SEZA-586700 format. One line per field, with one value per atom (N, C-alpha, C): residue number from 0; x, z, y; atom name; residue in one letter. Coordinates in Angstrom, 2 decimals, decimal comma, padded with zeros to 5 digits. Atoms other than C-alpha are relative to their C-alpha. Example, Ala and Ser with C-alpha at 12.3 -4.5 7.8 and 13.67 -1.06 7.14 Angstrom:
% SEZA-586700
n: [0 0 0 1 1 1]
x: [000,89 012,30 000,90 -000,82 013,67 -000,77]
z: [000,00 007,80 000,00 -000,06 007,14 000,73]
y: [-001,19 -004,50 001,20 -001,19 -001,06 001,09]
atom: [N CA C N CA C]
res: [A A A S S S]
This chain:
% SEZA-586700
n: [0 0 0 1 1 1 2 2 2 3 3 3 4 4 4 5 5 5 6 6 6 7 7 7 8 8 8 9 9 9 10 10 10 11 11 11 12 12 12 13 13 13 14 14 14 15 15 15 16 16 16 17 17 17 18 18 18 19 19 19 20 20 20 21 21 21 22 22 22 23 23 23 24 24 24 25 25 25 26 26 26 27 27 27 28 28 28 29 29 29 30 30 30 31 31 31 32 32 32 33 33 33 34 34 34 35 35 35 36 36 36 37 37 37 38 38 38 39 39 39 40 40 40 41 41 41 42 42 42 43 43 43 44 44 44 45 45 45 46 46 46 47 47 47 48 48 48 49 49 49 50 50 50 51 51 51 52 52 52 53 53 53 54 54 54 55 55 55 56 56 56 57 57 57 58 58 58 59 59 59 60 60 60 61 61 61 62 62 62 63 63 63 64 64 64 65 65 65 66 66 66 67 67 67 68 68 68 69 69 69 70 70 70 71 71 71 72 72 72 73 73 73 74 74 74 75 75 75 76 76 76 77 77 77 78 78 78 79 79 79 80 80 80 81 81 81 82 82 82 83 83 83 84 84 84 85 85 85 86 86 86 87 87 87 88 88 88 89 89 89 90 90 90 91 91 91 92 92 92 93 93 93 94 94 94 95 95 95 96 96 96 97 97 97 98 98 98 99 99 99 100 100 100 101 101 101 102 102 102 103 103 103 104 104 104 105 105 105 106 106 106 107 107 107 108 108 108 109 109 109]
x: [-000,05 021,18 000,81 -000,16 022,20 -000,43 000,88 020,04 -001,54 001,10 016,73 -000,94 000,96 013,62 -001,03 000,71 011,44 -000,40 000,66 008,80 001,61 -000,35 011,49 001,72 -001,31 014,66 -000,13 -000,74 014,16 -001,65 001,33 011,04 000,02 -000,52 010,02 -002,21 001,56 006,15 -001,01 000,67 004,18 -000,15 000,23 004,89 -000,87 001,36 002,07 000,46 -001,02 004,66 001,21 -001,95 008,00 000,42 -001,27 010,83 000,48 -000,91 012,98 001,40 -001,57 016,42 000,94 -000,26 018,06 001,24 -002,17 022,33 000,33 -000,74 024,86 000,35 -000,80 025,05 -000,84 000,59 022,03 -000,86 000,61 020,84 -000,86 000,69 018,08 -000,37 001,17 015,03 -000,87 001,16 011,31 -000,94 000,91 008,77 -001,47 000,58 005,58 -000,96 001,05 002,86 -000,58 000,88 001,25 -000,88 000,93 -000,57 001,14 -000,31 000,63 000,15 -000,55 002,34 000,43 -000,13 002,45 001,01 -001,31 005,98 -000,04 -000,10 006,46 001,89 -001,51 010,32 000,40 -000,09 011,96 000,47 -000,39 012,19 001,00 -000,52 015,16 -000,04 -000,01 015,25 001,14 -000,69 017,48 -001,26 000,67 016,67 000,57 -001,12 017,33 -001,29 000,56 016,37 -000,27 000,80 014,34 000,41 -000,65 016,57 -000,50 000,08 016,54 000,86 -000,69 018,13 001,66 -001,54 021,58 000,58 -000,92 021,33 000,07 000,43 020,18 -000,77 001,04 018,10 -000,39 001,09 014,55 000,07 -000,07 014,11 -001,34 000,64 011,47 000,82 -000,70 013,08 -001,59 000,68 010,93 000,63 -000,58 011,73 -000,06 -000,04 010,93 000,46 -000,94 011,81 -000,69 -000,77 013,08 -000,88 000,15 011,54 000,91 -000,39 012,53 -001,03 001,28 010,57 001,48 -000,84 012,46 -000,52 000,35 012,09 000,33 -000,11 012,17 -000,44 000,18 012,82 -000,54 -000,12 011,79 000,60 -000,64 014,47 -000,58 001,38 012,00 -000,95 000,59 009,09 -001,05 000,73 006,33 -001,17 001,27 002,91 -000,38 000,31 002,38 000,45 -001,36 005,65 000,38 -000,90 006,13 001,73 -001,66 009,66 -000,32 -000,52 010,94 -000,86 000,95 007,96 001,25 000,01 008,32 -000,19 000,78 007,07 000,45 -000,08 007,68 -000,36 000,12 007,38 000,79 -000,67 008,48 001,39 -000,96 011,31 000,55 000,05 011,16 000,92 -001,25 014,22 -000,89 000,66 011,87 001,11 -001,28 014,32 -000,76 000,28 011,82 -001,97 -000,55 010,05 001,01 000,08 011,62 000,63 -000,79 014,66 -000,79 000,70 012,90 -000,02 000,11 013,24 -000,75 000,76 010,51 -000,03 000,32 009,92 -000,84 001,12 006,60 -000,89 001,39 004,50 001,10 -001,23 008,05 000,93 -000,55 010,17 001,19 -000,76 013,16 000,46 -000,16 013,56 001,85 -001,42 017,02 000,34]
z: [001,42 -006,63 -000,02 000,32 -008,18 000,84 -001,17 -005,22 -000,66 000,36 -006,16 001,25 -000,71 -005,00 000,86 -000,21 -003,28 001,00 -000,93 -000,87 000,91 -001,09 002,04 -000,99 001,15 -001,21 -000,66 001,21 -002,62 -000,93 000,83 -005,87 000,54 -000,07 -004,70 -000,28 000,71 -006,20 000,55 -000,77 -003,02 -000,05 000,06 -003,17 -001,70 001,19 -005,26 -001,03 000,94 -006,62 -000,59 001,00 -008,92 000,73 -000,29 -008,51 -000,85 000,44 -009,52 000,47 -000,25 -010,17 -000,05 001,09 -011,28 000,31 -000,06 -011,73 -000,40 000,47 -011,45 -001,52 002,06 -015,47 -001,07 001,30 -016,57 000,11 000,90 -017,05 001,03 -000,57 -015,26 -000,22 -000,35 -014,61 000,82 -000,07 -014,52 -000,07 000,21 -013,02 -000,03 000,05 -013,70 001,29 -001,10 -011,07 -000,15 -000,25 -010,92 001,26 -001,23 -008,48 000,52 -000,59 -006,01 -000,82 000,99 -007,83 -001,33 001,37 -010,84 -000,16 -000,46 -011,23 -002,03 001,34 -015,42 000,20 000,15 -016,19 -000,03 -000,03 -015,10 -001,76 001,02 -018,62 -000,13 -000,51 -019,05 -000,97 -000,20 -018,82 -000,23 -000,17 -019,34 001,19 -000,66 -016,63 000,34 -000,14 -016,09 000,88 -001,05 -013,59 -000,39 000,84 -014,67 000,63 -000,31 -014,82 -000,02 000,70 -015,09 -001,31 001,67 -018,17 000,48 -000,20 -016,48 000,31 -000,19 -015,34 000,86 -002,17 -011,33 -000,40 -000,17 -011,31 001,52 -001,18 -009,56 000,50 -001,18 -006,62 000,93 -000,55 -004,11 001,78 -001,35 -000,26 000,78 -000,93 002,75 000,78 -001,60 006,47 000,68 000,04 005,85 -001,04 000,81 002,67 -001,03 001,70 -001,11 -000,64 001,22 -004,38 -001,28 001,11 -007,50 -000,99 001,14 -010,97 -000,74 000,75 -012,73 -001,28 001,58 -016,70 -000,25 -000,09 -017,53 -001,50 001,40 -020,89 -000,57 001,07 -022,25 -001,20 000,81 -024,12 -000,81 000,14 -024,61 000,37 -000,58 -025,14 001,46 -001,26 -022,44 -000,06 000,34 -022,00 000,07 -000,16 -020,48 -000,98 000,44 -022,07 -001,52 000,70 -025,85 000,21 -000,11 -026,95 000,12 000,18 -026,68 000,81 -000,90 -024,10 000,70 -000,67 -021,79 001,17 -001,12 -018,25 001,20 -000,92 -015,81 002,10 -000,85 -011,72 000,86 -001,98 -008,13 000,09 -001,54 -006,19 001,05 -000,96 -002,78 000,81 -000,23 -000,44 001,67 -001,00 003,01 000,48 -001,17 005,97 001,09 -001,74 009,29 -000,49 -001,12 010,79 -000,21 000,26 008,88 -001,32 001,33 006,14 -001,35 001,21 002,81 -001,21 001,57 -000,70 -000,76 000,31 -002,78 -001,69 001,57 -006,71 -000,83 000,31 -007,99 001,61 -001,19 -005,85 000,91 -000,79 -005,39 001,24 -001,35 -001,86 000,33 -000,59 000,02 001,70 -001,53 003,87 000,24 -000,25 004,55 001,06]
y: [000,61 -005,89 -001,80 001,58 -009,29 -001,41 001,57 -011,60 000,39 000,16 -012,40 000,55 -001,02 -010,07 -000,98 000,65 -012,45 -000,47 000,08 -013,20 -001,18 000,96 -014,92 -000,19 000,19 -014,51 -001,11 000,85 -017,06 -000,62 000,15 -018,34 -001,73 000,79 -021,37 -000,89 000,58 -023,47 000,42 -001,37 -022,11 001,31 -001,47 -018,89 000,47 -000,39 -016,86 001,81 -000,83 -014,14 -000,30 000,20 -014,39 000,61 -001,15 -012,81 001,16 -000,83 -010,31 000,10 -000,15 -009,80 001,17 -000,72 -006,78 000,58 -000,13 -007,19 001,38 -000,88 -004,68 000,75 -000,07 -004,45 000,14 -000,21 -003,44 -000,89 001,15 -007,18 -000,40 000,37 -009,06 -000,84 000,92 -011,38 000,72 000,76 -011,52 -000,88 001,24 -014,07 000,90 -000,43 -012,71 -000,70 000,85 -013,69 -000,67 001,20 -016,90 -000,48 000,99 -018,83 -000,76 001,09 -021,66 -001,31 000,90 -024,14 -000,09 -000,60 -022,13 000,41 -001,54 -020,32 -000,22 -000,26 -019,11 000,15 000,41 -019,58 001,67 -001,78 -015,54 000,19 -000,74 -013,53 000,80 -000,73 -011,93 001,88 -001,85 -007,84 000,17 -000,85 -005,15 001,13 -000,97 -002,35 001,60 -001,05 001,34 000,79 -000,83 004,21 001,39 -001,49 007,39 000,95 -001,01 010,30 000,79 -001,45 014,24 000,29 000,17 015,38 000,20 000,26 015,55 -001,30 001,78 011,83 000,01 000,23 012,57 -001,34 000,92 009,60 000,74 -000,03 010,55 -000,78 001,17 009,73 001,18 -000,66 010,39 -000,45 000,67 010,50 000,26 000,41 010,17 -000,39 001,34 009,13 -001,01 001,51 005,99 -000,71 000,06 005,46 000,33 -000,22 006,00 -000,49 001,17 005,18 000,97 -000,83 005,34 -000,52 000,26 004,93 -000,91 000,61 002,10 -000,73 000,30 000,83 -001,27 001,60 -003,18 -000,32 000,26 -003,79 -001,30 001,60 -007,50 -000,35 000,73 -009,30 -000,67 000,96 -011,91 -000,22 -000,27 -011,98 -001,43 000,90 -014,45 000,74 000,32 -014,93 001,32 -000,53 -011,59 001,78 -000,72 -009,24 000,02 -000,13 -008,88 000,47 000,11 -009,02 001,88 -000,76 -005,77 001,05 -000,84 -004,04 000,28 -001,19 -001,45 -000,51 -000,04 -001,75 000,33 -000,61 000,78 -000,36 000,46 000,04 001,00 -000,76 001,64 -000,65 000,89 000,27 001,43 -000,78 001,21 -000,67 000,52 001,04 000,37 -000,63 001,45 -000,69 -000,60 002,38 -000,89 000,71 001,23 -000,11 000,66 -000,34 -000,44 000,72 -002,74 -000,22 -000,86 -002,45 -001,08 001,22 -003,86 000,90 000,27 -004,03 000,08 000,74 -004,01 001,13 -000,17 -003,95 -000,32 000,97 -004,09 -000,84 000,48 -006,59 -001,38 001,17 -008,98 000,78 -001,06 -007,26 -001,68 000,07 -008,50 000,42 -000,30 -008,32 -000,11 000,22 -007,07 000,25]
atom: [N CA C N CA C N CA C N CA C N CA C N CA C N CA C N CA C N CA C N CA C N CA C N CA C N CA C N CA C N CA C N CA C N CA C N CA C N CA C N CA C N CA C N CA C N CA C N CA C N CA C N CA C N CA C N CA C N CA C N CA C N CA C N CA C N CA C N CA C N CA C N CA C N CA C N CA C N CA C N CA C N CA C N CA C N CA C N CA C N CA C N CA C N CA C N CA C N CA C N CA C N CA C N CA C N CA C N CA C N CA C N CA C N CA C N CA C N CA C N CA C N CA C N CA C N CA C N CA C N CA C N CA C N CA C N CA C N CA C N CA C N CA C N CA C N CA C N CA C N CA C N CA C N CA C N CA C N CA C N CA C N CA C N CA C N CA C N CA C N CA C N CA C N CA C N CA C N CA C N CA C N CA C N CA C N CA C N CA C N CA C N CA C N CA C N CA C N CA C N CA C N CA C N CA C N CA C N CA C N CA C N CA C N CA C N CA C N CA C N CA C]
res: [M M M D D D K K K L L L L L L C C C E E E G G G G G G Q Q Q S S S G G G P P P S S S K K K N N N A A A G G G C C C V V V Q Q Q L L L N N N S S S D D D G G G S S S G G G T T T W W W E E E N N N D D D A A A G G G P P P G G G Q Q Q R R R M M M P P P P P P A A A P P P V V V S S S W W W F F F I I I V V V T T T N N N S S S E E E G G G V V V P P P L L L K K K N N N D D D G G G A A A E E E R R R K K K T T T W W W Q Q Q V V V I I I F F F R R R F F F E E E Q Q Q G G G D D D R R R Y Y Y N N N P P P Q Q Q G G G S S S L L L Y Y Y A A A V V V A A A A A A T T T L L L V V V L L L S S S P P P Q Q Q K K K R R R V V V I I I V V V H H H S S S K K K Y Y Y R R R D D D L L L]
């Protein structure tokens, strides 16, 4: 949390994919994938982990990875997501062979 998730840990004009940032207070930003040399401004989002009725996060555990379902709510609209729209993605912590966190197409090696 509180760090950009994108290839190499930073957003740049030569990267194909945008970044996502999940802050510990439930706020964050989402950059839609564009293309080399095409950066879209980060859209402010709120994010939530899907839980059961008792508030326990739903998680798929495996020997090499753990996956949660995350819901993004776009606080301001952008070219692809209207304000208030919801977007569900998988968030995965890969434990081996290389530790990595992945949210949709955005990732960061640990």
